[in-house]
Structure formats: C-alpha cells, structure tokens
PyMOL CGO cylinders between C-alpha atoms (Angstrom):
from pymol import cmd
from pymol.cgo import CYLINDER

trace = [
    CYLINDER, -17.65, 2.91, -16.79, -17.47, 6.29, -15.56, 0.3, 1, 1, 1, 1, 1, 1,
    CYLINDER, -17.47, 6.29, -15.56, -14.22, 6.29, -15.13, 0.3, 1, 1, 1, 1, 1, 1,
    CYLINDER, -14.22, 6.29, -15.13, -11.44, 6.75, -17.84, 0.3, 1, 1, 1, 1, 1, 1,
    CYLINDER, -11.44, 6.75, -17.84, -9.22, 3.36, -18.10, 0.3, 1, 1, 1, 1, 1, 1,
    CYLINDER, -9.22, 3.36, -18.10, -5.58, 3.04, -19.18, 0.3, 1, 1, 1, 1, 1, 1,
    CYLINDER, -5.58, 3.04, -19.18, -4.53, -0.27, -19.91, 0.3, 1, 1, 1, 1, 1, 1,
    CYLINDER, -4.53, -0.27, -19.91, -0.38, -1.17, -20.43, 0.3, 1, 1, 1, 1, 1, 1,
    CYLINDER, -0.38, -1.17, -20.43, 1.67, -4.47, -21.80, 0.3, 1, 1, 1, 1, 1, 1,
    CYLINDER, 1.67, -4.47, -21.80, 5.43, -4.71, -20.75, 0.3, 1, 1, 1, 1, 1, 1,
    CYLINDER, 5.43, -4.71, -20.75, 7.06, -7.38, -22.05, 0.3, 1, 1, 1, 1, 1, 1,
    CYLINDER, 7.06, -7.38, -22.05, 3.89, -9.35, -23.31, 0.3, 1, 1, 1, 1, 1, 1,
    CYLINDER, 3.89, -9.35, -23.31, 1.16, -9.22, -26.40, 0.3, 1, 1, 1, 1, 1, 1,
    CYLINDER, 1.16, -9.22, -26.40, -1.83, -7.17, -25.27, 0.3, 1, 1, 1, 1, 1, 1,
    CYLINDER, -1.83, -7.17, -25.27, -4.77, -9.83, -24.79, 0.3, 1, 1, 1, 1, 1, 1,
    CYLINDER, -4.77, -9.83, -24.79, -8.60, -8.52, -25.09, 0.3, 1, 1, 1, 1, 1, 1,
    CYLINDER, -8.60, -8.52, -25.09, -9.20, -11.36, -22.49, 0.3, 1, 1, 1, 1, 1, 1,
    CYLINDER, -9.20, -11.36, -22.49, -6.70, -9.69, -20.06, 0.3, 1, 1, 1, 1, 1, 1,
    CYLINDER, -6.70, -9.69, -20.06, -8.13, -6.08, -20.81, 0.3, 1, 1, 1, 1, 1, 1,
    CYLINDER, -8.13, -6.08, -20.81, -11.89, -7.53, -20.38, 0.3, 1, 1, 1, 1, 1, 1,
    CYLINDER, -11.89, -7.53, -20.38, -10.68, -9.41, -16.61, 0.3, 1, 1, 1, 1, 1, 1,
    CYLINDER, -10.68, -9.41, -16.61, -9.35, -5.48, -15.82, 0.3, 1, 1, 1, 1, 1, 1,
    CYLINDER, -9.35, -5.48, -15.82, -12.30, -3.47, -17.03, 0.3, 1, 1, 1, 1, 1, 1,
    CYLINDER, -12.30, -3.47, -17.03, -14.30, -5.58, -14.89, 0.3, 1, 1, 1, 1, 1, 1,
    CYLINDER, -14.30, -5.58, -14.89, -12.50, -4.96, -11.54, 0.3, 1, 1, 1, 1, 1, 1,
    CYLINDER, -12.50, -4.96, -11.54, -12.54, -1.49, -12.32, 0.3, 1, 1, 1, 1, 1, 1,
    CYLINDER, -12.54, -1.49, -12.32, -16.25, -1.43, -12.59, 0.3, 1, 1, 1, 1, 1, 1,
    CYLINDER, -16.25, -1.43, -12.59, -16.28, -2.72, -9.10, 0.3, 1, 1, 1, 1, 1, 1,
    CYLINDER, -16.28, -2.72, -9.10, -13.51, -0.20, -7.67, 0.3, 1, 1, 1, 1, 1, 1,
    CYLINDER, -13.51, -0.20, -7.67, -16.64, 2.13, -8.78, 0.3, 1, 1, 1, 1, 1, 1,
    CYLINDER, -16.64, 2.13, -8.78, -19.28, 0.88, -6.35, 0.3, 1, 1, 1, 1, 1, 1,
    CYLINDER, -19.28, 0.88, -6.35, -16.79, 1.23, -3.80, 0.3, 1, 1, 1, 1, 1, 1,
    CYLINDER, -16.79, 1.23, -3.80, -16.51, 5.11, -4.82, 0.3, 1, 1, 1, 1, 1, 1,
    CYLINDER, -16.51, 5.11, -4.82, -18.29, 6.49, -7.48, 0.3, 1, 1, 1, 1, 1, 1,
    CYLINDER, -18.29, 6.49, -7.48, -15.86, 9.92, -7.89, 0.3, 1, 1, 1, 1, 1, 1,
    CYLINDER, -15.86, 9.92, -7.89, -12.96, 7.55, -9.09, 0.3, 1, 1, 1, 1, 1, 1,
    CYLINDER, -12.96, 7.55, -9.09, -11.70, 9.44, -11.66, 0.3, 1, 1, 1, 1, 1, 1,
    CYLINDER, -11.70, 9.44, -11.66, -9.35, 7.19, -13.59, 0.3, 1, 1, 1, 1, 1, 1,
    CYLINDER, -9.35, 7.19, -13.59, -7.23, 3.93, -13.50, 0.3, 1, 1, 1, 1, 1, 1,
    CYLINDER, -7.23, 3.93, -13.50, -3.74, 2.84, -15.05, 0.3, 1, 1, 1, 1, 1, 1,
    CYLINDER, -3.74, 2.84, -15.05, -2.75, -0.70, -14.58, 0.3, 1, 1, 1, 1, 1, 1,
    CYLINDER, -2.75, -0.70, -14.58, 0.31, -1.75, -15.91, 0.3, 1, 1, 1, 1, 1, 1,
    CYLINDER, 0.31, -1.75, -15.91, 1.04, -5.66, -16.56, 0.3, 1, 1, 1, 1, 1, 1,
    CYLINDER, 1.04, -5.66, -16.56, 4.50, -6.77, -16.77, 0.3, 1, 1, 1, 1, 1, 1,
    CYLINDER, 4.50, -6.77, -16.77, 6.40, -9.67, -17.73, 0.3, 1, 1, 1, 1, 1, 1,
    CYLINDER, 6.40, -9.67, -17.73, 9.98, -8.77, -15.82, 0.3, 1, 1, 1, 1, 1, 1,
    CYLINDER, 9.98, -8.77, -15.82, 12.65, -8.80, -18.19, 0.3, 1, 1, 1, 1, 1, 1,
    CYLINDER, 12.65, -8.80, -18.19, 14.54, -12.37, -16.05, 0.3, 1, 1, 1, 1, 1, 1,
    CYLINDER, 14.54, -12.37, -16.05, 11.31, -13.74, -16.14, 0.3, 1, 1, 1, 1, 1, 1,
    CYLINDER, 11.31, -13.74, -16.14, 10.41, -14.89, -19.65, 0.3, 1, 1, 1, 1, 1, 1,
    CYLINDER, 10.41, -14.89, -19.65, 10.58, -18.43, -19.45, 0.3, 1, 1, 1, 1, 1, 1,
    CYLINDER, 10.58, -18.43, -19.45, 6.67, -20.04, -19.50, 0.3, 1, 1, 1, 1, 1, 1,
    CYLINDER, 6.67, -20.04, -19.50, 4.90, -19.63, -16.07, 0.3, 1, 1, 1, 1, 1, 1,
    CYLINDER, 4.90, -19.63, -16.07, 6.94, -17.17, -14.41, 0.3, 1, 1, 1, 1, 1, 1,
    CYLINDER, 6.94, -17.17, -14.41, 5.02, -14.63, -11.89, 0.3, 1, 1, 1, 1, 1, 1,
    CYLINDER, 5.02, -14.63, -11.89, 3.74, -10.99, -13.56, 0.3, 1, 1, 1, 1, 1, 1,
    CYLINDER, 3.74, -10.99, -13.56, 3.80, -7.59, -12.00, 0.3, 1, 1, 1, 1, 1, 1,
    CYLINDER, 3.80, -7.59, -12.00, 0.69, -5.63, -11.67, 0.3, 1, 1, 1, 1, 1, 1,
    CYLINDER, 0.69, -5.63, -11.67, 0.98, -1.76, -11.19, 0.3, 1, 1, 1, 1, 1, 1,
    CYLINDER, 0.98, -1.76, -11.19, -2.81, -0.33, -10.47, 0.3, 1, 1, 1, 1, 1, 1,
    CYLINDER, -2.81, -0.33, -10.47, -2.68, 3.69, -10.22, 0.3, 1, 1, 1, 1, 1, 1,
    CYLINDER, -2.68, 3.69, -10.22, -6.24, 5.16, -9.58, 0.3, 1, 1, 1, 1, 1, 1,
    CYLINDER, -6.24, 5.16, -9.58, -6.45, 9.10, -9.73, 0.3, 1, 1, 1, 1, 1, 1,
    CYLINDER, -6.45, 9.10, -9.73, -9.15, 9.85, -7.22, 0.3, 1, 1, 1, 1, 1, 1,
    CYLINDER, -9.15, 9.85, -7.22, -9.90, 13.95, -6.22, 0.3, 1, 1, 1, 1, 1, 1,
    CYLINDER, -9.90, 13.95, -6.22, -6.64, 15.28, -4.52, 0.3, 1, 1, 1, 1, 1, 1,
    CYLINDER, -6.64, 15.28, -4.52, -4.00, 12.53, -4.99, 0.3, 1, 1, 1, 1, 1, 1,
    CYLINDER, -4.00, 12.53, -4.99, -3.25, 8.99, -6.09, 0.3, 1, 1, 1, 1, 1, 1,
    CYLINDER, -3.25, 8.99, -6.09, -3.81, 5.67, -4.90, 0.3, 1, 1, 1, 1, 1, 1,
    CYLINDER, -3.81, 5.67, -4.90, -0.53, 3.35, -6.13, 0.3, 1, 1, 1, 1, 1, 1,
    CYLINDER, -0.53, 3.35, -6.13, -0.90, -0.50, -5.56, 0.3, 1, 1, 1, 1, 1, 1,
    CYLINDER, -0.90, -0.50, -5.56, 2.24, -2.86, -6.73, 0.3, 1, 1, 1, 1, 1, 1,
    CYLINDER, 2.24, -2.86, -6.73, 2.35, -6.59, -6.75, 0.3, 1, 1, 1, 1, 1, 1,
    CYLINDER, 2.35, -6.59, -6.75, 5.34, -8.15, -7.66, 0.3, 1, 1, 1, 1, 1, 1,
    CYLINDER, 5.34, -8.15, -7.66, 6.03, -11.63, -6.61, 0.3, 1, 1, 1, 1, 1, 1,
    CYLINDER, 6.03, -11.63, -6.61, 6.07, -11.84, -2.90, 0.3, 1, 1, 1, 1, 1, 1,
    CYLINDER, 6.07, -11.84, -2.90, 10.03, -13.10, -2.18, 0.3, 1, 1, 1, 1, 1, 1,
    CYLINDER, 10.03, -13.10, -2.18, 11.32, -10.96, -4.44, 0.3, 1, 1, 1, 1, 1, 1,
    CYLINDER, 11.32, -10.96, -4.44, 9.16, -7.63, -3.24, 0.3, 1, 1, 1, 1, 1, 1,
    CYLINDER, 9.16, -7.63, -3.24, 10.27, -9.01, 0.60, 0.3, 1, 1, 1, 1, 1, 1,
    CYLINDER, 10.27, -9.01, 0.60, 13.84, -9.36, -0.84, 0.3, 1, 1, 1, 1, 1, 1,
    CYLINDER, 13.84, -9.36, -0.84, 13.51, -5.53, -2.34, 0.3, 1, 1, 1, 1, 1, 1,
    CYLINDER, 13.51, -5.53, -2.34, 11.79, -4.09, 1.03, 0.3, 1, 1, 1, 1, 1, 1,
    CYLINDER, 11.79, -4.09, 1.03, 15.09, -5.24, 3.08, 0.3, 1, 1, 1, 1, 1, 1,
    CYLINDER, 15.09, -5.24, 3.08, 17.64, -4.39, 0.75, 0.3, 1, 1, 1, 1, 1, 1,
    CYLINDER, 17.64, -4.39, 0.75, 19.15, -8.02, -0.32, 0.3, 1, 1, 1, 1, 1, 1,
    CYLINDER, 19.15, -8.02, -0.32, 19.63, -9.71, -3.11, 0.3, 1, 1, 1, 1, 1, 1,
    CYLINDER, 19.63, -9.71, -3.11, 16.87, -11.80, -5.19, 0.3, 1, 1, 1, 1, 1, 1,
    CYLINDER, 16.87, -11.80, -5.19, 16.19, -14.73, -4.28, 0.3, 1, 1, 1, 1, 1, 1,
    CYLINDER, 16.19, -14.73, -4.28, 17.68, -18.20, -5.31, 0.3, 1, 1, 1, 1, 1, 1,
    CYLINDER, 17.68, -18.20, -5.31, 16.32, -19.41, -8.51, 0.3, 1, 1, 1, 1, 1, 1,
    CYLINDER, 16.32, -19.41, -8.51, 15.00, -22.64, -6.13, 0.3, 1, 1, 1, 1, 1, 1,
    CYLINDER, 15.00, -22.64, -6.13, 12.72, -20.56, -3.84, 0.3, 1, 1, 1, 1, 1, 1,
    CYLINDER, 12.72, -20.56, -3.84, 11.14, -19.15, -6.37, 0.3, 1, 1, 1, 1, 1, 1,
    CYLINDER, 11.14, -19.15, -6.37, 9.20, -22.05, -7.01, 0.3, 1, 1, 1, 1, 1, 1,
    CYLINDER, 9.20, -22.05, -7.01, 6.99, -21.19, -3.74, 0.3, 1, 1, 1, 1, 1, 1,
    CYLINDER, 6.99, -21.19, -3.74, 6.63, -17.47, -5.10, 0.3, 1, 1, 1, 1, 1, 1,
    CYLINDER, 6.63, -17.47, -5.10, 2.59, -17.12, -5.76, 0.3, 1, 1, 1, 1, 1, 1,
    CYLINDER, 2.59, -17.12, -5.76, 1.44, -15.08, -8.96, 0.3, 1, 1, 1, 1, 1, 1,
    CYLINDER, 1.44, -15.08, -8.96, 2.17, -17.24, -11.29, 0.3, 1, 1, 1, 1, 1, 1,
    CYLINDER, 2.17, -17.24, -11.29, -1.10, -17.18, -12.77, 0.3, 1, 1, 1, 1, 1, 1,
    CYLINDER, -1.10, -17.18, -12.77, -1.82, -13.79, -14.27, 0.3, 1, 1, 1, 1, 1, 1,
    CYLINDER, -1.82, -13.79, -14.27, -6.02, -13.61, -13.35, 0.3, 1, 1, 1, 1, 1, 1,
    CYLINDER, -6.02, -13.61, -13.35, -4.83, -14.15, -10.14, 0.3, 1, 1, 1, 1, 1, 1,
    CYLINDER, -4.83, -14.15, -10.14, -2.27, -11.26, -9.68, 0.3, 1, 1, 1, 1, 1, 1,
    CYLINDER, -2.27, -11.26, -9.68, -4.93, -9.12, -11.59, 0.3, 1, 1, 1, 1, 1, 1,
    CYLINDER, -4.93, -9.12, -11.59, -7.49, -10.25, -8.69, 0.3, 1, 1, 1, 1, 1, 1,
    CYLINDER, -7.49, -10.25, -8.69, -5.16, -9.93, -6.00, 0.3, 1, 1, 1, 1, 1, 1,
    CYLINDER, -5.16, -9.93, -6.00, -3.90, -6.28, -6.94, 0.3, 1, 1, 1, 1, 1, 1,
    CYLINDER, -3.90, -6.28, -6.94, -7.55, -5.04, -7.46, 0.3, 1, 1, 1, 1, 1, 1,
    CYLINDER, -7.55, -5.04, -7.46, -8.77, -6.43, -3.86, 0.3, 1, 1, 1, 1, 1, 1,
    CYLINDER, -8.77, -6.43, -3.86, -5.73, -4.37, -2.28, 0.3, 1, 1, 1, 1, 1, 1,
    CYLINDER, -5.73, -4.37, -2.28, -6.80, -1.24, -4.52, 0.3, 1, 1, 1, 1, 1, 1,
    CYLINDER, -6.80, -1.24, -4.52, -10.46, -2.50, -3.41, 0.3, 1, 1, 1, 1, 1, 1,
    CYLINDER, -10.46, -2.50, -3.41, -9.30, -1.90, 0.45, 0.3, 1, 1, 1, 1, 1, 1,
    CYLINDER, -9.30, -1.90, 0.45, -7.24, 1.74, -0.18, 0.3, 1, 1, 1, 1, 1, 1,
    CYLINDER, -7.24, 1.74, -0.18, -10.16, 2.81, -2.32, 0.3, 1, 1, 1, 1, 1, 1,
    CYLINDER, -10.16, 2.81, -2.32, -12.71, 1.93, 0.62, 0.3, 1, 1, 1, 1, 1, 1,
    CYLINDER, -12.71, 1.93, 0.62, -10.03, 3.42, 3.32, 0.3, 1, 1, 1, 1, 1, 1,
    CYLINDER, -10.03, 3.42, 3.32, -9.79, 6.66, 1.33, 0.3, 1, 1, 1, 1, 1, 1,
    CYLINDER, -9.79, 6.66, 1.33, -13.61, 6.78, 0.93, 0.3, 1, 1, 1, 1, 1, 1,
    CYLINDER, -13.61, 6.78, 0.93, -13.99, 6.61, 4.55, 0.3, 1, 1, 1, 1, 1, 1,
    CYLINDER, -13.99, 6.61, 4.55, -11.50, 9.30, 5.33, 0.3, 1, 1, 1, 1, 1, 1,
    CYLINDER, -11.50, 9.30, 5.33, -13.56, 11.71, 3.03, 0.3, 1, 1, 1, 1, 1, 1,
    CYLINDER, -13.56, 11.71, 3.03, -16.55, 10.90, 4.63, 0.3, 1, 1, 1, 1, 1, 1,
    CYLINDER, -16.55, 10.90, 4.63, -14.78, 11.34, 7.93, 0.3, 1, 1, 1, 1, 1, 1,
    CYLINDER, -14.78, 11.34, 7.93, -15.84, 8.04, 9.05, 0.3, 1, 1, 1, 1, 1, 1,
    CYLINDER, -15.84, 8.04, 9.05, -12.95, 7.85, 10.42, 0.3, 1, 1, 1, 1, 1, 1,
    CYLINDER, -12.95, 7.85, 10.42, -11.59, 7.09, 14.09, 0.3, 1, 1, 1, 1, 1, 1,
    CYLINDER, -11.59, 7.09, 14.09, -10.43, 10.78, 16.25, 0.3, 1, 1, 1, 1, 1, 1,
    CYLINDER, -10.43, 10.78, 16.25, -6.34, 10.86, 15.21, 0.3, 1, 1, 1, 1, 1, 1,
    CYLINDER, -6.34, 10.86, 15.21, -5.45, 10.72, 19.14, 0.3, 1, 1, 1, 1, 1, 1,
    CYLINDER, -5.45, 10.72, 19.14, -7.30, 7.06, 19.20, 0.3, 1, 1, 1, 1, 1, 1,
    CYLINDER, -7.30, 7.06, 19.20, -4.72, 5.88, 16.85, 0.3, 1, 1, 1, 1, 1, 1,
    CYLINDER, -4.72, 5.88, 16.85, -2.18, 3.14, 17.92, 0.3, 1, 1, 1, 1, 1, 1,
    CYLINDER, -2.18, 3.14, 17.92, 1.51, 5.04, 18.08, 0.3, 1, 1, 1, 1, 1, 1,
    CYLINDER, 1.51, 5.04, 18.08, 4.50, 3.40, 16.72, 0.3, 1, 1, 1, 1, 1, 1,
    CYLINDER, 4.50, 3.40, 16.72, 8.15, 4.27, 15.54, 0.3, 1, 1, 1, 1, 1, 1,
    CYLINDER, 8.15, 4.27, 15.54, 9.99, 4.18, 12.03, 0.3, 1, 1, 1, 1, 1, 1,
    CYLINDER, 9.99, 4.18, 12.03, 11.80, 1.15, 12.60, 0.3, 1, 1, 1, 1, 1, 1,
    CYLINDER, 11.80, 1.15, 12.60, 13.47, 1.37, 9.09, 0.3, 1, 1, 1, 1, 1, 1,
    CYLINDER, 13.47, 1.37, 9.09, 12.97, 3.39, 5.82, 0.3, 1, 1, 1, 1, 1, 1,
    CYLINDER, 12.97, 3.39, 5.82, 14.38, 3.41, 2.06, 0.3, 1, 1, 1, 1, 1, 1,
    CYLINDER, 14.38, 3.41, 2.06, 13.07, 6.82, 0.61, 0.3, 1, 1, 1, 1, 1, 1,
    CYLINDER, 13.07, 6.82, 0.61, 14.21, 5.65, -2.68, 0.3, 1, 1, 1, 1, 1, 1,
    CYLINDER, 14.21, 5.65, -2.68, 11.93, 2.91, -3.24, 0.3, 1, 1, 1, 1, 1, 1,
    CYLINDER, 11.93, 2.91, -3.24, 9.67, 4.82, -1.04, 0.3, 1, 1, 1, 1, 1, 1,
    CYLINDER, 9.67, 4.82, -1.04, 8.29, 3.15, 1.94, 0.3, 1, 1, 1, 1, 1, 1,
    CYLINDER, 8.29, 3.15, 1.94, 9.44, 1.81, 5.00, 0.3, 1, 1, 1, 1, 1, 1,
    CYLINDER, 9.44, 1.81, 5.00, 8.67, -0.26, 8.18, 0.3, 1, 1, 1, 1, 1, 1,
    CYLINDER, 8.67, -0.26, 8.18, 7.13, 0.92, 11.77, 0.3, 1, 1, 1, 1, 1, 1,
    CYLINDER, 7.13, 0.92, 11.77, 7.96, -0.69, 15.16, 0.3, 1, 1, 1, 1, 1, 1,
    CYLINDER, 7.96, -0.69, 15.16, 4.28, -0.90, 16.90, 0.3, 1, 1, 1, 1, 1, 1,
    CYLINDER, 4.28, -0.90, 16.90, 3.60, -0.48, 21.24, 0.3, 1, 1, 1, 1, 1, 1,
    CYLINDER, 3.60, -0.48, 21.24, 3.43, -4.05, 20.94, 0.3, 1, 1, 1, 1, 1, 1,
    CYLINDER, 3.43, -4.05, 20.94, 6.77, -5.10, 18.57, 0.3, 1, 1, 1, 1, 1, 1,
    CYLINDER, 6.77, -5.10, 18.57, 4.96, -6.11, 15.42, 0.3, 1, 1, 1, 1, 1, 1,
    CYLINDER, 4.96, -6.11, 15.42, 6.45, -4.89, 12.52, 0.3, 1, 1, 1, 1, 1, 1,
    CYLINDER, 6.45, -4.89, 12.52, 4.35, -3.11, 10.17, 0.3, 1, 1, 1, 1, 1, 1,
    CYLINDER, 4.35, -3.11, 10.17, 4.43, -2.15, 6.47, 0.3, 1, 1, 1, 1, 1, 1,
    CYLINDER, 4.43, -2.15, 6.47, 3.56, 1.48, 4.91, 0.3, 1, 1, 1, 1, 1, 1,
    CYLINDER, 3.56, 1.48, 4.91, 4.23, 3.47, 1.57, 0.3, 1, 1, 1, 1, 1, 1,
    CYLINDER, 4.23, 3.47, 1.57, 4.64, 6.88, 0.92, 0.3, 1, 1, 1, 1, 1, 1,
    CYLINDER, 4.64, 6.88, 0.92, 1.55, 7.46, -0.55, 0.3, 1, 1, 1, 1, 1, 1,
    CYLINDER, 1.55, 7.46, -0.55, 0.06, 6.21, 2.81, 0.3, 1, 1, 1, 1, 1, 1,
    CYLINDER, 0.06, 6.21, 2.81, 1.90, 9.24, 5.04, 0.3, 1, 1, 1, 1, 1, 1,
    CYLINDER, 1.90, 9.24, 5.04, -0.36, 12.31, 5.59, 0.3, 1, 1, 1, 1, 1, 1,
    CYLINDER, -0.36, 12.31, 5.59, 0.60, 15.83, 4.62, 0.3, 1, 1, 1, 1, 1, 1,
    CYLINDER, 0.60, 15.83, 4.62, 3.25, 14.38, 1.86, 0.3, 1, 1, 1, 1, 1, 1,
    CYLINDER, 3.25, 14.38, 1.86, 5.63, 13.98, 4.82, 0.3, 1, 1, 1, 1, 1, 1,
    CYLINDER, 5.63, 13.98, 4.82, 6.81, 10.91, 4.12, 0.3, 1, 1, 1, 1, 1, 1,
    CYLINDER, 6.81, 10.91, 4.12, 10.62, 12.77, 2.88, 0.3, 1, 1, 1, 1, 1, 1,
    CYLINDER, 10.62, 12.77, 2.88, 10.58, 14.32, 6.97, 0.3, 1, 1, 1, 1, 1, 1,
    CYLINDER, 10.58, 14.32, 6.97, 9.96, 10.48, 8.20, 0.3, 1, 1, 1, 1, 1, 1,
    CYLINDER, 9.96, 10.48, 8.20, 13.28, 9.37, 9.88, 0.3, 1, 1, 1, 1, 1, 1,
    CYLINDER, 13.28, 9.37, 9.88, 14.18, 6.17, 11.97, 0.3, 1, 1, 1, 1, 1, 1,
    CYLINDER, 14.18, 6.17, 11.97, 12.86, 6.66, 15.45, 0.3, 1, 1, 1, 1, 1, 1,
    CYLINDER, 12.86, 6.66, 15.45, 9.97, 9.40, 14.39, 0.3, 1, 1, 1, 1, 1, 1,
    CYLINDER, 9.97, 9.40, 14.39, 7.17, 8.68, 16.54, 0.3, 1, 1, 1, 1, 1, 1,
    CYLINDER, 7.17, 8.68, 16.54, 3.71, 8.52, 14.41, 0.3, 1, 1, 1, 1, 1, 1,
    CYLINDER, 3.71, 8.52, 14.41, -0.50, 7.02, 14.86, 0.3, 1, 1, 1, 1, 1, 1,
    CYLINDER, -0.50, 7.02, 14.86, -1.59, 5.07, 12.07, 0.3, 1, 1, 1, 1, 1, 1,
    CYLINDER, -1.59, 5.07, 12.07, -4.25, 2.96, 10.56, 0.3, 1, 1, 1, 1, 1, 1,
    CYLINDER, -4.25, 2.96, 10.56, -3.55, -0.62, 10.52, 0.3, 1, 1, 1, 1, 1, 1,
    CYLINDER, -3.55, -0.62, 10.52, -5.00, -2.83, 8.03, 0.3, 1, 1, 1, 1, 1, 1,
    CYLINDER, -5.00, -2.83, 8.03, -3.75, -6.48, 6.46, 0.3, 1, 1, 1, 1, 1, 1,
    CYLINDER, -3.75, -6.48, 6.46, -1.79, -6.67, 3.85, 0.3, 1, 1, 1, 1, 1, 1,
    CYLINDER, -1.79, -6.67, 3.85, -0.80, -9.83, 1.29, 0.3, 1, 1, 1, 1, 1, 1,
    CYLINDER, -0.80, -9.83, 1.29, 2.53, -10.08, 3.41, 0.3, 1, 1, 1, 1, 1, 1,
    CYLINDER, 2.53, -10.08, 3.41, 1.36, -9.03, 6.73, 0.3, 1, 1, 1, 1, 1, 1,
    CYLINDER, 1.36, -9.03, 6.73, -0.17, -5.86, 8.39, 0.3, 1, 1, 1, 1, 1, 1,
    CYLINDER, -0.17, -5.86, 8.39, 0.38, -2.91, 6.86, 0.3, 1, 1, 1, 1, 1, 1,
    CYLINDER, 0.38, -2.91, 6.86, -0.57, 1.18, 7.45, 0.3, 1, 1, 1, 1, 1, 1,
    CYLINDER, -0.57, 1.18, 7.45, -2.78, 2.83, 5.31, 0.3, 1, 1, 1, 1, 1, 1,
    CYLINDER, -2.78, 2.83, 5.31, -2.41, 6.04, 7.16, 0.3, 1, 1, 1, 1, 1, 1,
    CYLINDER, -2.41, 6.04, 7.16, 0.42, 7.37, 8.90, 0.3, 1, 1, 1, 1, 1, 1,
    CYLINDER, 0.42, 7.37, 8.90, 0.25, 10.78, 10.77, 0.3, 1, 1, 1, 1, 1, 1,
    CYLINDER, 0.25, 10.78, 10.77, 3.65, 11.95, 11.99, 0.3, 1, 1, 1, 1, 1, 1,
    CYLINDER, 3.65, 11.95, 11.99, 2.78, 13.11, 15.99, 0.3, 1, 1, 1, 1, 1, 1,
    CYLINDER, 2.78, 13.11, 15.99, 3.18, 16.56, 16.52, 0.3, 1, 1, 1, 1, 1, 1,
    CYLINDER, 3.18, 16.56, 16.52, 6.03, 17.67, 19.10, 0.3, 1, 1, 1, 1, 1, 1,
    CYLINDER, 6.03, 17.67, 19.10, 5.34, 20.02, 22.03, 0.3, 1, 1, 1, 1, 1, 1,
    CYLINDER, 5.34, 20.02, 22.03, 1.38, 18.79, 22.14, 0.3, 1, 1, 1, 1, 1, 1,
    CYLINDER, 1.38, 18.79, 22.14, 0.89, 20.63, 19.07, 0.3, 1, 1, 1, 1, 1, 1,
    CYLINDER, 0.89, 20.63, 19.07, -1.79, 18.59, 16.40, 0.3, 1, 1, 1, 1, 1, 1,
    CYLINDER, -1.79, 18.59, 16.40, -0.28, 17.60, 13.10, 0.3, 1, 1, 1, 1, 1, 1,
    CYLINDER, -0.28, 17.60, 13.10, -2.38, 19.47, 10.30, 0.3, 1, 1, 1, 1, 1, 1,
    CYLINDER, -2.38, 19.47, 10.30, -2.38, 17.14, 7.07, 0.3, 1, 1, 1, 1, 1, 1,
    CYLINDER, -2.38, 17.14, 7.07, -4.59, 17.16, 4.40, 0.3, 1, 1, 1, 1, 1, 1,
    CYLINDER, -4.59, 17.16, 4.40, -4.93, 13.49, 2.63, 0.3, 1, 1, 1, 1, 1, 1,
    CYLINDER, -4.93, 13.49, 2.63, -2.80, 13.56, -0.79, 0.3, 1, 1, 1, 1, 1, 1,
    CYLINDER, -2.80, 13.56, -0.79, -3.30, 9.53, -1.26, 0.3, 1, 1, 1, 1, 1, 1,
    CYLINDER, -3.30, 9.53, -1.26, -3.64, 6.40, 0.75, 0.3, 1, 1, 1, 1, 1, 1,
]
cmd.load_cgo(trace, "trace")
C-alpha cells in the first residue's frame, strides 16, 4: 500500500477485521490511480442508533494532487431527509433503510469513491469531453451549509451535486437559477453530477481548475 491510510472508529470498538476490509478497498483504489496520496476513513455508529443492527455512517476522504475527494455514505432515507431539509423519517420507515451491515456500507462507500477517483484521473489525463459539449442545467436548490445542491437538467431531471464537484472552488457563487454544464454519473440514490462548471456570461469561457471531484 503506497498511500497513507488512517481509520477512525466512532461510537464503536476498533476492529482488526474492519481495518482489513478497508485496507483491501484502499489497495483497489490505488489500482485506479497510482498517485493517491492518502486515505482517511471514518466508521461511525450514530448516537441515536446504538441498538444492534442499526445502520453505519461511512466517510472516505482521499487526498489527491491539488485537492481532496470526499465520499459520505449514510442511511438512504436519513440522507434524503437531510438533503431536502426535512425531519428524519419515522422509525417504522427505517426498517427499509439499507446499509445495516457494516461490510456492505464499506463496499458501497468505496465503490462510490472508486468512481469519483477514476473520473478525477480521466480529467487529469485530459480524457474528458470539451466543456462546450457537456449538457446544460440550472441550479434548482442549494444548501450552502450542508455543502450540496440539486440541478434541473434540460430534460427536467433532478441531479444531485456536492460542493467538491464544482470546479474552481465556485460553490459559494452558485444560486438558484445559475446556469451550469455538468458531467453525470450514476449515484446510489439516482443521477448525480461528478463535475459542475458554471456557464460564463457574455460568451466568455470559465477558467476553472479542478480542486476535487
């Protein structure tokens, strides 16, 4: 393993087995991108979910040249409620929440991290479409404190994006109605934008550097 790895357990005991699973997943990431500099993984059992069998939260922070890639995996219904600014779903609905098994939660988080890392590697190689050929969308909602928002594409679809996907550290500039171009990928809960580029006004080109995606 070339990259520096750090694993943190919250509200649960440290486990050599879990550390082994994570080390194996990090090794896979290094086959996607051999310039990976570091990986920090947090495995957490939320305070309100101390009962046996409740879901886990997984966070993967990848250090790459020029920035970081951050992937979070939380129980789907809770994550969706947070995105929409709603209250947590009722307890009777939680029986349908995935990620009740820790290994599955880790696998899902690293699959998402792998997709993001491969996309980052392609951009570094220049193996991406010209910005002018990417589809257009407008910001339909944005939650600055939470660090994410949603786009509405030209065909009316809702597409999630994270602040780290916005080129040029331009997330604070986004407002409802801002026109963007984006790169789409399949996410756990539907389509999401792995890259978001603000459309320049008056025909000028937006010069943006990829800091993380």
